[in-house]
MDTraj code that builds the backbone (N, CA, C; nanometers):
import mdtraj as md
import numpy as np

residues = "UNK UNK UNK UNK UNK UNK UNK UNK UNK UNK UNK UNK UNK UNK UNK UNK UNK UNK UNK UNK UNK UNK UNK UNK UNK UNK UNK UNK UNK UNK UNK UNK UNK UNK UNK UNK UNK UNK UNK UNK UNK UNK UNK UNK UNK UNK UNK UNK UNK UNK UNK UNK UNK UNK UNK UNK UNK UNK UNK UNK UNK UNK UNK UNK UNK UNK UNK UNK UNK UNK".split()
xyz = np.array([
    [1.4784, 1.3627, 1.4484],
    [1.4968, 1.3786, 1.3065],
    [1.5760, 1.2599, 1.2536],
    [1.5348, 1.2069, 1.1427],
    [1.6046, 1.0961, 1.0774],
    [1.6705, 1.1478, 0.9506],
    [1.7843, 1.0912, 0.9209],
    [1.8574, 1.1296, 0.8010],
    [1.8815, 1.0048, 0.7173],
    [1.8487, 1.0104, 0.5907],
    [1.8769, 0.8999, 0.4990],
    [2.0128, 0.9255, 0.4367],
    [2.0989, 0.8234, 0.4354],
    [2.2345, 0.8409, 0.3856],
    [2.2708, 0.7336, 0.2834],
    [2.3574, 0.7673, 0.1887],
    [2.4048, 0.6669, 0.0942],
    [2.5047, 0.5741, 0.1632],
    [2.4886, 0.4451, 0.1417],
    [2.5792, 0.3459, 0.1973],
    [2.6067, 0.2405, 0.0902],
    [2.7239, 0.1796, 0.0970],
    [2.7641, 0.0795, -0.0010],
    [2.7264, -0.0595, 0.0496],
    [2.6653, -0.1387, -0.0371],
    [2.6286, -0.2759, -0.0029],
    [2.7550, -0.3615, -0.0115],
    [2.7895, -0.4273, 0.1008],
    [2.9105, -0.5093, 0.1016],
    [2.8808, -0.6587, 0.1161],
    [2.7558, -0.6919, 0.1509],
    [2.7179, -0.8327, 0.1632],
    [2.5665, -0.8433, 0.1538],
    [2.5181, -0.9488, 0.0920],
    [2.3741, -0.9725, 0.0818],
    [2.3445, -1.1135, 0.1304],
    [2.2460, -1.1237, 0.2187],
    [2.1962, -1.2528, 0.2665],
    [2.0441, -1.2472, 0.2630],
    [1.9872, -1.3152, 0.1657],
    [1.8416, -1.3141, 0.1517],
    [1.7909, -1.1759, 0.1178],
    [1.6970, -1.1272, 0.1972],
    [1.6362, -0.9965, 0.1703],
    [1.6997, -0.8834, 0.2506],
    [1.8124, -0.9107, 0.3143],
    [1.8814, -0.8041, 0.3858],
    [2.0278, -0.8036, 0.3455],
    [2.0944, -0.6974, 0.3799],
    [2.2344, -0.6851, 0.3435],
    [2.3108, -0.6062, 0.4473],
    [2.4416, -0.6171, 0.4398],
    [2.5289, -0.5354, 0.5219],
    [2.5716, -0.4177, 0.4365],
    [2.5539, -0.2974, 0.4911],
    [2.5916, -0.1747, 0.4218],
    [2.6977, -0.1044, 0.5049],
    [2.7823, -0.0261, 0.4372],
    [2.8956, 0.0352, 0.5047],
    [2.9114, 0.1809, 0.4633],
    [2.9504, 0.2613, 0.5609],
    [2.9830, 0.4020, 0.5359],
    [3.0921, 0.4429, 0.6336],
    [3.2067, 0.4759, 0.5824],
    [3.3163, 0.5232, 0.6664],
    [3.3583, 0.4246, 0.7743],
    [3.3516, 0.2964, 0.7461],
    [3.3895, 0.1945, 0.8431],
    [3.2759, 0.1473, 0.9317],
    [3.1650, 0.2197, 0.9314],
    [3.0468, 0.1812, 1.0096],
    [2.9630, 0.0842, 0.9273],
    [2.9361, -0.0324, 0.9827],
    [2.8577, -0.1339, 0.9129],
    [2.7241, -0.1532, 0.9833],
    [2.6188, -0.1675, 0.9047],
    [2.4838, -0.1877, 0.9554],
    [2.4110, -0.2861, 0.8671],
    [2.3072, -0.3483, 0.9205],
    [2.2180, -0.4335, 0.8424],
    [2.1077, -0.3440, 0.7865],
    [2.0683, -0.3716, 0.6637],
    [1.9601, -0.2961, 0.6006],
    [1.8688, -0.3932, 0.5272],
    [1.7398, -0.3692, 0.5362],
    [1.6421, -0.4479, 0.4630],
    [1.6431, -0.4002, 0.3185],
    [1.6553, -0.4962, 0.2244],
    [1.6646, -0.4626, 0.0826],
    [1.5368, -0.4922, 0.0049],
    [1.4301, -0.5318, 0.0725],
    [1.3078, -0.5760, 0.0053],
    [1.2381, -0.4687, -0.0770],
    [1.2625, -0.3437, -0.0510],
    [1.1933, -0.2371, -0.1236],
    [1.2547, -0.2106, -0.2613],
    [1.3700, -0.2710, -0.2894],
    [1.4401, -0.2461, -0.4152],
    [1.4551, -0.3751, -0.4949],
    [1.4628, -0.3598, -0.6263],
    [1.4860, -0.4735, -0.7139],
    [1.6334, -0.4798, -0.7532],
    [1.6849, -0.5996, -0.7629],
    [1.8187, -0.6256, -0.8169],
    [1.9290, -0.5437, -0.7507],
    [1.9416, -0.5549, -0.6212],
    [2.0524, -0.4920, -0.5500],
    [2.1691, -0.5905, -0.5497],
    [2.2873, -0.5422, -0.5819],
    [2.4073, -0.6251, -0.5873],
    [2.5133, -0.5714, -0.4924],
    [2.6042, -0.6583, -0.4518],
    [2.7196, -0.6141, -0.3735],
    [2.7939, -0.5096, -0.4562],
    [2.8305, -0.4006, -0.3920],
    [2.8991, -0.2909, -0.4603],
    [2.8068, -0.1763, -0.4964],
    [2.6757, -0.1994, -0.4946],
    [2.5791, -0.0928, -0.5223],
    [2.5737, 0.0048, -0.4053],
    [2.5387, 0.1278, -0.4362],
    [2.5116, 0.2271, -0.3327],
    [2.3606, 0.2415, -0.3192],
    [2.3148, 0.2469, -0.1941],
    [2.1723, 0.2622, -0.1664],
    [2.1535, 0.3715, -0.0621],
    [2.0392, 0.4369, -0.0685],
    [2.0011, 0.5317, 0.0356],
    [1.9337, 0.4505, 0.1454],
    [1.9839, 0.4635, 0.2691],
    [1.9300, 0.3877, 0.3817],
    [1.8598, 0.4838, 0.4761],
    [1.7364, 0.4487, 0.5092],
    [1.6559, 0.5281, 0.6025],
    [1.5833, 0.4326, 0.6964],
    [1.6057, 0.4493, 0.8248],
    [1.5378, 0.3698, 0.9279],
    [1.5544, 0.2196, 0.9043],
    [1.6735, 0.1795, 0.8586],
    [1.7025, 0.0384, 0.8401],
    [1.6581, -0.0218, 0.7085],
    [1.6027, 0.0605, 0.6197],
    [1.5557, 0.0134, 0.4892],
    [1.6310, 0.0839, 0.3779],
    [1.6749, 0.0076, 0.2781],
    [1.7295, 0.0664, 0.1570],
    [1.6103, 0.1143, 0.0743],
    [1.6053, 0.2438, 0.0467],
    [1.4861, 0.2997, -0.0191],
    [1.5116, 0.3450, -0.1624],
    [1.6393, 0.3514, -0.2035],
    [1.6699, 0.3952, -0.3394],
    [1.8115, 0.3536, -0.3747],
    [1.8321, 0.3116, -0.4996],
    [1.9666, 0.2853, -0.5496],
    [2.0195, 0.4118, -0.6152],
    [2.1512, 0.4308, -0.6106],
    [2.2112, 0.5420, -0.6818],
    [2.3515, 0.5021, -0.7254],
    [2.4031, 0.5730, -0.8255],
    [2.5358, 0.5382, -0.8744],
    [2.6426, 0.5963, -0.7824],
    [2.7639, 0.5468, -0.7974],
    [2.8734, 0.5849, -0.7083],
    [2.9015, 0.7346, -0.7117],
    [2.8959, 0.7949, -0.8294],
    [2.9219, 0.9388, -0.8416],
    [2.8203, 1.0203, -0.7612],
    [2.6935, 0.9863, -0.7734],
    [2.5890, 1.0575, -0.6991],
    [2.6040, 1.0347, -0.5486],
    [2.6397, 0.9128, -0.5095],
    [2.6614, 0.8826, -0.3675],
    [2.7747, 0.9685, -0.3113],
    [2.8843, 0.9786, -0.3855],
    [2.9979, 1.0580, -0.3396],
    [2.9641, 1.2060, -0.3299],
    [2.8871, 1.2579, -0.4246],
    [2.8437, 1.3981, -0.4187],
    [2.7591, 1.4220, -0.2942],
    [2.6652, 1.3323, -0.2684],
    [2.5767, 1.3467, -0.1528],
    [2.6562, 1.3403, -0.0231],
    [2.7479, 1.2451, -0.0132],
    [2.8304, 1.2327, 0.1071],
    [2.9179, 1.3557, 0.1268],
    [2.9661, 1.4139, 0.0189],
    [3.0460, 1.5358, 0.0284],
    [2.9647, 1.6510, 0.0874],
    [2.8418, 1.6642, 0.0422],
    [2.7536, 1.7694, 0.0951],
    [2.7257, 1.7460, 0.2430],
    [2.6974, 1.6226, 0.2799],
    [2.6707, 1.5898, 0.4211],
    [2.7941, 1.6227, 0.5060],
    [2.9129, 1.5875, 0.4576],
    [3.0353, 1.6168, 0.5324],
    [3.0554, 1.7666, 0.5501],
    [3.0243, 1.8466, 0.4506],
    [3.0369, 1.9924, 0.4616],
    [2.9432, 2.0494, 0.5668],
    [2.8223, 1.9975, 0.5719],
    [2.7227, 2.0475, 0.6676],
    [2.7624, 2.0156, 0.8108],
    [2.8189, 1.8978, 0.8335],
    [2.8480, 1.8527, 0.9695],
    [2.9919, 1.8773, 1.0146],
    [3.0658, 1.9585, 0.9434],
    [3.2019, 1.9941, 0.9886],
    [3.1978, 2.0972, 1.0948],
])
top = md.Topology()
chain = top.add_chain()
for i, resn in enumerate(residues, 1):
    res = top.add_residue(resn, chain, resSeq=i)
    for name in ("N", "CA", "C"):
        top.add_atom(name, md.element.get_by_symbol(name[0]), res)
traj = md.Trajectory(xyz[None], top)
């Protein structure tokens, strides 16, 4: 089973970026989205950013995920 999670973009190099969640950093392909900037939150699935979302929505989603996995 794969889970898509919101992660914050902390660096962009070409068509990929470094995304972070709780201190965990990963590379993500950003080609599926337009105009991604450092500081944006994106949903990452299987190494690809598949959707942008605002910080409030990202925090709500992360809160729900944390409740489920406690």
